[in-house]
Structures are given as C-alpha cells and as structure tokens.
Backbone as a printed PyTorch tensor [residue, N CA C, xyz], in Angstrom:
tensor([[[ -4.3040,  19.1060,   2.8680],
         [ -4.2610,  18.0420,   3.7290],
         [ -3.1440,  17.2170,   3.5730]],

        [[ -2.2660,  17.0510,   4.6000],
         [ -0.9270,  16.4220,   4.4940],
         [ -1.1800,  14.7830,   4.1060]],

        [[ -0.4040,  14.1390,   3.3740],
         [ -0.5020,  12.6420,   3.0560],
         [ -0.0810,  11.8070,   4.3480]],

        [[ -1.1180,  10.9020,   4.6550],
         [ -0.6280,  10.1390,   5.9020],
         [ -1.0620,   8.6560,   5.5210]],

        [[ -0.4390,   7.7890,   6.1370],
         [ -0.7460,   6.2470,   6.0700],
         [ -0.6320,   5.6300,   7.3960]],

        [[ -1.4620,   4.4730,   7.5590],
         [ -1.4610,   3.7290,   8.8010],
         [ -0.5410,   2.5650,   8.5610]],

        [[  0.5830,   2.3060,   9.4970],
         [  1.3650,   1.1140,   9.3270],
         [  0.8300,  -0.1650,   9.1710]],

        [[  1.2250,  -1.1210,   8.2660],
         [  0.6190,  -2.3040,   7.9930],
         [ -0.5700,  -2.2720,   7.1570]],

        [[ -0.9120,  -1.1300,   6.6420],
         [ -2.0960,  -0.9480,   5.9160],
         [ -1.6540,  -0.4120,   4.4370]],

        [[ -2.2750,  -0.9030,   3.4810],
         [ -1.9330,  -0.4760,   2.2340],
         [ -2.3080,   1.2040,   2.0140]],

        [[ -1.2850,   1.9260,   1.3970],
         [ -1.6390,   3.3160,   1.2910],
         [ -2.6480,   3.8320,   0.2910]],

        [[ -2.7920,   2.8300,  -0.7150],
         [ -3.7380,   3.1420,  -1.9280],
         [ -5.1390,   3.3610,  -1.6010]],

        [[ -5.7270,   4.3470,  -2.2930],
         [ -7.1020,   4.4610,  -2.3890],
         [ -7.7040,   3.8230,  -3.5700]],

        [[ -8.8650,   3.1930,  -3.3810],
         [ -9.6260,   2.6680,  -4.3510],
         [-10.9310,   2.8930,  -4.3610]],

        [[-11.7110,   2.7760,  -5.5850],
         [-13.0350,   3.0780,  -5.8250],
         [-13.8150,   1.8040,  -5.6440]],

        [[-14.7800,   1.8300,  -4.7970],
         [-15.7560,   0.6820,  -4.3020],
         [-16.8800,   1.0880,  -4.9210]],

        [[-17.4560,   0.1120,  -6.2160],
         [-18.6450,   0.4480,  -6.6820],
         [-20.0030,   0.3770,  -5.6790]],

        [[-19.8590,  -0.5040,  -4.7870],
         [-20.8950,  -0.6070,  -3.7620],
         [-21.1720,   0.7380,  -2.9730]],

        [[-20.2370,   1.5840,  -2.9310],
         [-20.1550,   2.7640,  -2.1740],
         [-20.4140,   4.0200,  -3.0920]],

        [[-21.1040,   3.7180,  -4.2270],
         [-21.2770,   4.9200,  -5.2540],
         [-20.3690,   5.6080,  -5.6620]],

        [[-19.1270,   4.9410,  -5.8550],
         [-17.8180,   5.3350,  -6.4010],
         [-17.1310,   6.0620,  -5.3190]],

        [[-17.3930,   6.2080,  -4.0490],
         [-16.5500,   6.9410,  -2.9930],
         [-15.3520,   6.0240,  -2.8380]],

        [[-14.1550,   6.9190,  -2.8140],
         [-12.9720,   6.1740,  -2.4400],
         [-12.8430,   5.5800,  -0.9380]],

        [[-12.1080,   4.6460,  -0.9290],
         [-11.7640,   3.9650,   0.2280],
         [-10.4700,   3.3560,   0.2360]],

        [[ -9.9440,   3.1880,   1.3720],
         [ -8.5960,   2.4400,   1.6250],
         [ -8.6340,   1.0090,   1.0220]],

        [[ -7.6210,   0.5830,   0.3290],
         [ -7.5150,  -0.6370,  -0.0090],
         [ -7.4090,  -1.5600,   1.3900]],

        [[ -8.0820,  -2.6340,   1.2980],
         [ -8.0690,  -3.6460,   2.4790],
         [ -7.2850,  -4.7430,   2.4410]],

        [[ -6.3980,  -5.0380,   1.3430],
         [ -5.4260,  -5.9540,   1.2690],
         [ -4.2960,  -5.9750,   2.0650]],

        [[ -3.7830,  -7.2050,   2.5860],
         [ -2.7510,  -7.2330,   3.3550],
         [ -1.5990,  -6.3970,   2.7050]],

        [[ -0.6710,  -5.7320,   3.4990],
         [  0.2200,  -4.9280,   2.9150],
         [  1.7430,  -5.3520,   3.4460]],

        [[  2.2580,  -6.3920,   2.8910],
         [  3.6180,  -6.7230,   3.4510],
         [  4.6820,  -6.0970,   2.8180]],

        [[  4.4400,  -5.1610,   1.8550],
         [  5.7920,  -4.4670,   1.1720],
         [  5.7600,  -2.9770,   1.7880]],

        [[  7.0620,  -2.4360,   1.6950],
         [  7.2330,  -0.9960,   2.3050],
         [  8.1800,  -0.4530,   1.4380]],

        [[  8.0200,   0.6920,   0.8910],
         [  8.8270,   1.3090,  -0.0470],
         [  8.4220,   2.8890,  -0.1470]],

        [[  9.1090,   3.6090,  -0.9770],
         [  8.8230,   5.1690,  -1.1160],
         [  7.7680,   5.3370,  -2.1690]],

        [[  6.9160,   6.2210,  -1.7520],
         [  5.9440,   6.5860,  -2.7670],
         [  6.2630,   8.1540,  -3.0850]],

        [[  6.3780,   8.2860,  -4.4020],
         [  6.8880,   9.5700,  -4.7840],
         [  5.6970,  10.3580,  -5.2590]],

        [[  5.1740,  11.3340,  -4.4450],
         [  4.2590,  12.1240,  -4.7290],
         [  4.6370,  13.4810,  -5.4040]],

        [[  3.7380,  14.4930,  -6.0570],
         [  4.3080,  15.5290,  -6.7770],
         [  5.2460,  16.3000,  -5.8940]],

        [[  5.0270,  16.5440,  -4.6580],
         [  5.6820,  17.6540,  -3.9030],
         [  6.6500,  17.0010,  -2.8260]],

        [[  6.7280,  15.5690,  -2.5270],
         [  7.4500,  14.9740,  -1.6400],
         [  7.6050,  13.5010,  -1.7910]],

        [[  8.1890,  12.7250,  -0.9340],
         [  8.4530,  11.2420,  -0.9310],
         [  7.8970,  10.6890,   0.4460]],

        [[  7.1820,   9.6690,   0.2930],
         [  6.7500,   9.1250,   1.5910],
         [  7.0480,   7.6260,   1.7000]],

        [[  7.2390,   7.2660,   2.9620],
         [  7.5190,   5.7600,   3.1720],
         [  6.2740,   5.1450,   3.3760]],

        [[  5.8200,   4.3140,   2.8590],
         [  4.5370,   3.8130,   3.0090],
         [  4.3920,   2.1880,   2.7690]],

        [[  3.4130,   1.5410,   3.2900],
         [  3.1230,   0.0270,   3.0380],
         [  2.2070,   0.0400,   1.9480]],

        [[  2.2680,  -1.3130,   1.2550],
         [  1.5930,  -1.5300,  -0.0480],
         [  1.2720,  -2.9940,  -0.1270]],

        [[  0.0210,  -3.2690,  -0.6090],
         [ -0.2470,  -4.6690,  -1.0020],
         [  0.4230,  -5.1240,  -2.4760]],

        [[  0.3170,  -6.3060,  -2.6250],
         [  0.9420,  -6.9090,  -3.9170],
         [  0.3100,  -6.0760,  -5.0340]],

        [[ -1.0710,  -5.7650,  -5.2030],
         [ -1.5890,  -5.1750,  -6.3130],
         [ -1.1460,  -3.8420,  -6.5130]],

        [[ -0.6460,  -3.0140,  -5.4380],
         [ -0.1360,  -1.5450,  -5.5850],
         [  1.3860,  -1.5410,  -5.3280]],

        [[  2.0230,  -2.6830,  -5.5130],
         [  3.5510,  -2.6390,  -5.3890],
         [  4.3050,  -1.8460,  -6.5220]],

        [[  3.7700,  -1.8610,  -7.6500],
         [  4.4210,  -1.3260,  -8.7680],
         [  4.4560,   0.4150,  -8.4650]],

        [[  3.6230,   0.8170,  -7.6180],
         [  3.6350,   2.2800,  -7.4620],
         [  4.7270,   2.8520,  -6.2810]],

        [[  5.3960,   1.8320,  -5.9260],
         [  6.5470,   2.2170,  -4.8590],
         [  7.8770,   2.0670,  -5.6610]],

        [[  8.8420,   2.9410,  -5.0740],
         [ 10.0800,   2.7550,  -5.4980],
         [ 11.0310,   2.1060,  -4.3990]],

        [[ 11.9250,   1.2370,  -4.9020],
         [ 12.6950,   0.4490,  -3.8160],
         [ 11.9120,  -0.3510,  -2.7950]],

        [[ 10.9130,  -1.3170,  -3.3030],
         [ 10.1320,  -2.0270,  -2.2660],
         [ 10.8880,  -3.1030,  -1.5980]],

        [[ 10.5820,  -3.3020,  -0.4480],
         [ 11.2870,  -4.3380,   0.4620],
         [  9.9860,  -4.9640,   1.2910]],

        [[ 10.4050,  -6.1820,   1.7950],
         [  9.3720,  -6.7310,   2.7140],
         [  9.3780,  -5.8350,   4.0100]],

        [[  8.1180,  -5.6070,   4.4670],
         [  7.9760,  -4.7090,   5.7410],
         [  8.4260,  -5.3310,   6.8680]],

        [[  9.0400,  -4.8230,   7.7150],
         [  9.5990,  -5.5340,   8.9630],
         [  8.5520,  -5.3380,   9.8900]],

        [[  8.4220,  -6.3010,  10.9550],
         [  7.4720,  -6.3750,  12.0650],
         [  5.9770,  -6.3220,  11.4300]],

        [[  5.7160,  -6.8910,  10.3740],
         [  4.3650,  -6.8820,   9.8210],
         [  3.5080,  -7.6780,  10.4530]],

        [[  2.3760,  -7.2980,  10.9320],
         [  1.5850,  -8.0450,  11.7960],
         [  0.2720,  -8.5240,  11.0450]],

        [[  0.0010,  -7.9760,   9.7810],
         [ -1.1440,  -8.4350,   8.9490],
         [ -0.6830,  -9.7390,   8.2660]],

        [[ -1.6660, -10.7400,   8.1880],
         [ -1.3740, -11.8830,   7.5110],
         [ -0.7900, -11.8850,   6.1510]],

        [[  0.1530, -12.5070,   5.6700],
         [  0.3790, -12.3400,   4.2920],
         [ -0.7200, -13.0400,   3.4180]],

        [[ -1.0020, -12.5770,   2.4480],
         [ -2.0060, -13.0780,   1.2900],
         [ -1.2010, -14.1240,   0.6050]],

        [[ -1.9250, -15.3830,   0.0790],
         [ -1.4630, -16.2620,  -0.6300],
         [ -0.8740, -15.9550,  -1.9940]],

        [[  0.1870, -16.3470,  -2.3540],
         [  0.7020, -16.2370,  -3.7180],
         [  1.7620, -14.9420,  -3.6600]],

        [[  1.8330, -14.1940,  -2.5260],
         [  2.7660, -13.0450,  -2.7040],
         [  4.1060, -13.6520,  -2.7030]],

        [[  4.8420, -13.0350,  -3.8570],
         [  6.4000, -13.4340,  -3.9650],
         [  7.1180, -12.1700,  -4.0520]],

        [[  8.2320, -12.2360,  -4.4240],
         [  9.1770, -11.0900,  -4.4130],
         [  8.7140, -10.3450,  -5.6290]],

        [[  9.1800,  -8.9030,  -5.4650],
         [  8.7510,  -7.9870,  -6.2970],
         [  9.1680,  -8.1800,  -7.7770]],

        [[  8.5950,  -7.8040,  -8.9560],
         [  9.0030,  -8.1070, -10.1720],
         [ 10.4280,  -7.2340, -10.5030]]])
C-alpha cells in the first residue's frame, strides 16, 4: 500500500487504548510541514507539534486551515 496523507492533518498513526490498540490517525492540529524519510522514499507531510521531531527540514505549513494549538513555537 503506498504511503498517503491528508493535507492539514498529522501524518502519524497512534495507538488508541479505547479502540483496543487499533491504530488511528493523530487528531492534533498539524501546522508543520516537512519531509518524512521512509525506508524506500521521502514524503512531504504535515505534522503536529508532538510528531515534529520525525520530520526533516520542518517549516510552518502554508495555507494551513486547522486552528493552531496553544503553545506551539518554533521547532527545536
């Protein structure tokens, strides 16, 4: 299955204990965009603050329509 993401939505999959450990998309606002390096390719994706460290060269996502979460600053 090819890797795909939705613009403005965090690319990361998380485990939700309420769903018996089934993975689901991270629901946090995703104001960052950068490259995610997968084993066989590189993908431009959007990410939330929590998953920002998984991106190469993160920048603020342009034309981002999701409200910014409080406390989000520049990447470390």
